[in-house]
C-alpha positions as CSV (number, residue, x, y, z in Angstrom):
1,X,-28.3,-1.0,-2.5
2,X,-28.1,-0.5,1.4
3,X,-24.6,-0.8,2.3
4,X,-22.0,-0.9,5.3
5,X,-18.7,0.5,4.2
6,X,-15.3,-0.4,6.1
7,X,-12.3,1.4,5.4
8,X,-9.7,3.4,6.9
9,X,-7.0,5.4,4.7
10,X,-7.0,7.6,1.8
11,X,-6.9,4.6,-0.8
12,X,-10.5,3.8,0.5
13,X,-12.0,7.2,0.5
14,X,-12.5,7.3,-3.5
15,X,-14.5,4.0,-3.3
16,X,-16.8,5.3,-0.6
17,X,-17.3,8.6,-2.7
18,X,-18.0,6.7,-5.8
19,X,-20.6,4.3,-4.4
20,X,-22.2,7.2,-2.7
21,X,-22.3,9.1,-6.0
22,X,-23.7,6.1,-7.8
23,X,-26.8,6.4,-5.7
24,X,-26.3,3.7,-3.0
25,X,-27.4,4.2,0.5
26,X,-24.1,3.9,2.9
27,X,-26.1,3.2,6.2
28,X,-22.9,3.0,8.2
29,X,-19.1,3.3,8.0
30,X,-16.9,1.3,10.1
31,X,-13.2,2.6,10.5
32,X,-10.4,2.4,12.8
33,X,-10.2,4.7,15.8
34,X,-8.6,8.1,15.6
35,X,-4.8,7.8,16.4
36,X,-2.2,10.2,17.8
37,X,0.5,11.3,14.9
38,X,3.2,13.8,14.3
39,X,5.8,15.4,16.8
40,X,2.9,16.9,18.7
41,X,1.0,13.5,18.8
42,X,-2.2,15.1,18.0
43,X,-5.3,12.8,17.5
44,X,-6.1,12.5,13.7
45,X,-9.3,11.1,12.4
46,X,-9.0,8.5,9.7
47,X,-9.5,9.8,6.1
48,X,-12.6,7.6,5.5
49,X,-14.3,8.9,8.9
50,X,-13.7,12.6,7.7
51,X,-15.3,11.7,4.1
52,X,-18.1,9.9,5.9
53,X,-18.9,12.8,8.2
54,X,-18.8,15.3,5.4
55,X,-21.7,13.2,3.8
56,X,-23.5,13.0,6.9
57,X,-23.0,9.2,7.4
58,X,-23.0,7.6,10.7
59,X,-19.6,6.2,11.7
60,X,-18.4,3.7,14.3
61,X,-14.8,3.1,15.2
62,X,-14.3,-0.1,17.3
63,X,-11.1,-1.0,18.7
64,X,-11.8,-4.7,17.8
65,X,-14.6,-6.6,15.9
66,X,-13.9,-10.2,16.1
67,X,-16.0,-10.7,19.6
68,X,-17.7,-7.4,19.3
69,X,-21.3,-8.0,20.3
70,X,-22.4,-4.2,20.3
71,X,-21.1,-4.2,16.6
72,X,-22.7,-7.2,15.6
73,X,-26.1,-5.9,16.9
74,X,-25.4,-2.8,15.2
75,X,-24.8,-4.4,11.8
76,X,-27.7,-6.8,12.2
77,X,-30.3,-3.6,12.7
78,X,-28.8,-2.1,9.6
79,X,-29.7,-5.1,7.5
80,X,-27.2,-4.2,4.6
81,X,-27.3,-6.1,1.3
82,X,-23.6,-6.0,1.0
83,X,-20.7,-5.0,3.4
84,X,-17.9,-3.3,1.4
85,X,-14.5,-3.7,2.9
86,X,-11.6,-1.5,1.3
87,X,-8.2,-1.4,3.4
88,X,-10.0,-1.5,6.6
89,X,-7.0,-3.0,8.3
90,X,-8.8,-5.7,10.5
91,X,-9.7,-9.0,9.7
92,X,-13.4,-9.6,9.1
93,X,-14.7,-12.4,11.5
94,X,-17.1,-15.3,10.3
95,X,-20.1,-13.8,12.0
96,X,-19.7,-10.5,9.8
97,X,-19.0,-12.5,6.6
98,X,-22.3,-14.2,7.0
99,X,-24.4,-11.1,7.8
100,X,-25.3,-9.6,4.2
101,X,-27.0,-11.5,1.7
102,X,-24.5,-10.4,-1.2
103,X,-21.5,-11.0,1.1
104,X,-18.6,-9.0,2.3
105,X,-17.2,-7.3,-0.9
106,X,-13.5,-6.5,-0.7
107,X,-11.4,-4.2,-3.1
108,X,-7.7,-5.7,-3.4
109,X,-4.9,-3.9,-4.7
110,X,-3.7,-6.8,-7.1
111,X,-4.7,-9.1,-9.6
112,X,-5.6,-12.0,-7.6
113,X,-4.3,-14.7,-6.9
114,X,-1.1,-12.7,-7.1
115,X,0.1,-10.7,-4.2
116,X,-2.4,-12.0,-1.4
117,X,-1.6,-10.1,1.9
118,X,-1.3,-6.7,3.3
119,X,1.0,-4.9,1.0
120,X,0.1,-5.9,-2.7
121,X,0.7,-2.6,-4.2
122,X,4.2,-1.9,-2.6
123,X,5.5,-5.5,-3.3
124,X,4.4,-5.3,-7.0
125,X,6.3,-2.0,-7.5
126,X,9.3,-3.6,-5.3
127,X,9.4,-6.6,-7.4
128,X,9.8,-4.5,-10.7
129,X,6.5,-5.8,-12.2
130,X,5.2,-3.9,-15.2
131,X,1.6,-4.9,-14.5
132,X,-0.7,-4.8,-11.5
133,X,-4.3,-4.2,-11.0
134,X,-7.2,-4.6,-8.7
135,X,-9.7,-6.9,-8.0
136,X,-13.0,-7.3,-6.4
137,X,-13.8,-10.3,-4.4
138,X,-16.1,-11.8,-2.0
139,X,-14.3,-12.4,1.3
140,X,-14.1,-15.8,3.0
141,X,-12.2,-16.9,6.2
142,X,-8.8,-17.3,4.2
143,X,-6.3,-14.7,3.3
144,X,-7.4,-13.0,0.1
145,X,-8.8,-16.5,-1.0
146,X,-12.4,-15.9,-1.8
147,X,-14.3,-15.9,-5.1
148,X,-13.1,-13.0,-7.5
149,X,-16.1,-10.9,-9.1
150,X,-14.2,-8.3,-11.5
151,X,-10.8,-7.2,-12.0
152,X,-8.9,-4.3,-14.2
153,X,-5.3,-4.3,-14.9
154,X,-3.0,-1.2,-14.8
155,X,0.6,-0.5,-16.0
156,X,3.3,0.4,-13.6
157,X,5.7,3.0,-15.2
158,X,9.5,2.1,-14.7
159,X,9.8,5.3,-12.5
160,X,6.4,5.0,-10.7
161,X,6.6,4.5,-6.9
162,X,4.1,2.8,-4.6
163,X,2.7,6.1,-3.7
164,X,2.0,7.0,-7.4
165,X,0.3,3.6,-7.7
166,X,-1.9,3.9,-4.7
167,X,-3.5,7.2,-6.2
168,X,-3.8,5.4,-9.6
169,X,-5.3,2.1,-8.3
170,X,-7.5,3.9,-5.9
171,X,-9.4,5.8,-8.8
172,X,-9.5,2.4,-10.9
173,X,-10.7,0.6,-7.9
174,X,-13.4,3.1,-7.0
175,X,-15.0,2.7,-10.5
176,X,-14.5,-1.2,-10.4
177,X,-16.6,-1.4,-7.2
178,X,-19.5,0.7,-8.8
179,X,-19.4,-1.8,-11.7
180,X,-19.3,-4.7,-9.3
181,X,-22.3,-3.6,-7.3
182,X,-24.3,-2.9,-10.6
183,X,-23.5,-6.6,-11.8
184,X,-24.3,-8.2,-8.5
185,X,-27.6,-6.1,-8.4
186,X,-28.3,-7.1,-12.1
187,X,-27.2,-10.8,-11.6
188,X,-24.7,-10.6,-14.5
189,X,-21.5,-11.3,-12.5
190,X,-20.5,-14.8,-11.9
191,X,-18.0,-15.3,-9.2
192,X,-14.7,-17.2,-10.0
193,X,-12.8,-19.6,-7.9
194,X,-9.1,-18.5,-7.8
195,X,-6.4,-20.8,-9.0
196,X,-4.6,-21.2,-5.8
197,X,-1.8,-22.9,-7.1
198,X,-0.7,-19.6,-8.7
199,X,-0.9,-17.6,-5.4
200,X,2.0,-15.2,-4.3
201,X,2.2,-13.5,-1.0
202,X,2.7,-9.9,-0.2
203,X,3.4,-9.8,3.5
204,X,3.1,-6.9,5.8
205,X,6.2,-4.5,5.4
206,X,8.9,-4.3,7.9
207,X,11.6,-1.9,8.6
208,X,14.3,-4.3,7.8
209,X,12.7,-4.5,4.1
210,X,14.1,-1.0,3.6
211,X,17.6,-2.0,4.4
212,X,19.6,-1.7,1.1
213,X,21.3,-4.9,0.2
214,X,24.1,-3.8,-2.4
215,X,24.7,-7.4,-3.5
216,X,21.3,-7.1,-5.4
217,X,21.4,-5.4,-8.9
218,X,21.0,-1.7,-9.2
219,X,17.4,-2.3,-10.7
220,X,16.4,-4.6,-7.8
221,X,17.6,-1.9,-5.2
222,X,16.0,1.2,-7.3
223,X,12.7,-1.0,-7.6
224,X,12.7,-1.8,-3.8
225,X,13.2,2.1,-3.0
226,X,10.2,2.8,-5.3
227,X,8.0,0.1,-3.7
228,X,8.8,1.0,-0.1
229,X,7.6,4.5,-0.3
230,X,6.7,6.2,1.9
231,X,7.7,3.4,4.5
232,X,9.9,1.8,5.2
233,X,11.7,3.8,2.3
234,X,15.4,2.8,2.1
235,X,18.2,3.3,4.4
236,X,21.9,1.9,5.0
237,X,24.8,2.7,7.1
238,X,27.8,5.1,6.7
239,X,30.5,5.6,9.3
240,X,28.6,3.4,11.7
241,X,25.5,5.6,11.6
242,X,22.0,5.3,9.8
243,X,21.7,6.9,6.5
244,X,18.1,7.4,5.0
245,X,17.8,7.7,1.2
246,X,15.0,9.9,0.2
247,X,15.7,10.1,-3.4
248,X,17.6,7.9,-5.7
249,X,18.1,6.9,-9.4
250,X,19.9,4.5,-11.6
251,X,23.3,5.3,-12.2
252,X,25.8,4.1,-15.0
253,X,26.8,0.4,-15.4
254,X,30.5,0.5,-14.7
255,X,33.2,-0.8,-12.3
256,X,32.4,0.4,-8.9
257,X,32.6,-2.5,-6.0
258,X,29.2,-3.2,-4.5
259,X,28.6,-0.9,-1.5
260,X,31.4,1.4,-2.2
261,X,30.9,4.9,-2.9
262,X,32.2,6.9,-5.9
263,X,32.0,10.8,-5.4
264,X,32.3,12.9,-8.7
265,X,31.0,16.2,-9.8
266,X,28.6,16.6,-6.6
267,X,27.1,13.0,-7.6
268,X,27.0,10.0,-4.9
269,X,27.2,6.9,-6.6
270,X,27.3,3.5,-5.1
271,X,28.3,0.2,-6.6
272,X,25.7,-2.5,-6.7
273,X,25.7,-6.3,-7.5
274,X,26.1,-7.0,-11.2
275,X,28.2,-4.0,-12.1
276,X,25.8,-1.3,-11.9
277,X,25.3,1.7,-9.6
278,X,22.7,3.7,-8.0
279,X,22.7,7.4,-7.3
280,X,21.6,9.0,-4.1
281,X,20.2,12.5,-4.8
282,X,18.7,13.1,-1.2
283,X,20.0,11.7,1.9
284,X,19.7,12.1,5.7
285,X,22.2,11.3,8.4
286,X,21.0,9.8,11.6
287,X,19.9,13.0,13.8
288,X,20.6,15.4,10.9
289,X,18.3,17.1,8.4
290,X,17.6,15.8,4.8
291,X,20.1,17.3,2.4
292,X,20.8,17.0,-1.3
293,X,23.8,14.9,-2.3
294,X,25.8,17.8,-3.0
295,X,25.1,19.5,0.4
296,X,25.8,16.2,2.1
297,X,29.1,15.5,0.6
298,X,30.3,18.8,1.2
299,X,28.9,19.0,4.8
300,X,30.3,15.6,5.8
301,X,33.6,15.4,3.6
302,X,32.2,12.3,2.0
303,X,35.1,10.7,-0.1
304,X,35.2,8.2,-2.9
305,X,36.1,4.6,-1.5
306,X,34.1,4.8,1.6
307,X,31.9,1.7,2.2
308,X,28.2,1.7,3.1
309,X,26.2,-1.1,5.0
310,X,28.6,-1.6,7.6
């Protein structure tokens, strides 16, 4: 097939590579503009752009696409059979949806209609799900409401983070997109209407999502930490300052008041709702470096009974 590929982060690179290796012609890649990042605020090209250039594929990086006449004319000249959309980060406008004969094919990081929205992988982990997956679908004007094509499930290990699942699902999704294109080419895929009554949402993450609520159970707090990696992570307050928790694990089920510290043997445990606890293994006080728990406890003279979150 002759294709246009729209994508931006590392998650989308595997799919681009897979369709190229499957023999499809990617005539154009559409990705987001280079962005400044890091302390030096140096410009960085999106991973998809880097992969496209390595294959000699033409790349465009429009700031906006909704009313972009230049991009529209360019896509019309390409005359693609399908437009693939994988974590592009922009809403595809109606004019673009109508261009290719086979439609705009999206790879979504959940088993639709569950977890429609911007952060399906993160919320599946944060909610403690044991199962997730990827779905290919035809985009329409709704939010992940289009006809589904193929889906493949994947287990979420109890200790897996969102970062782990991004890596796993990227590989599964790449293979599924190739399989989807083959099915569309052969006419063996029958698009299926989603059961909209079963839809759940996966809204874009905010910094507030990473704030630890110690009224939650230990498992819920731990799952949210797993799901919100690398951002917004998990954070609370100690002595009126922000405390970032870089690594945590489940603790023992014993009587510690929710939000109260227990320090013993270099271990930093915090009580949670329901009688359980979480153990902070690596933390970072506002304005300070990352430290393991033992180093932090010693350096800040932290004692049992101190309260977090205030």
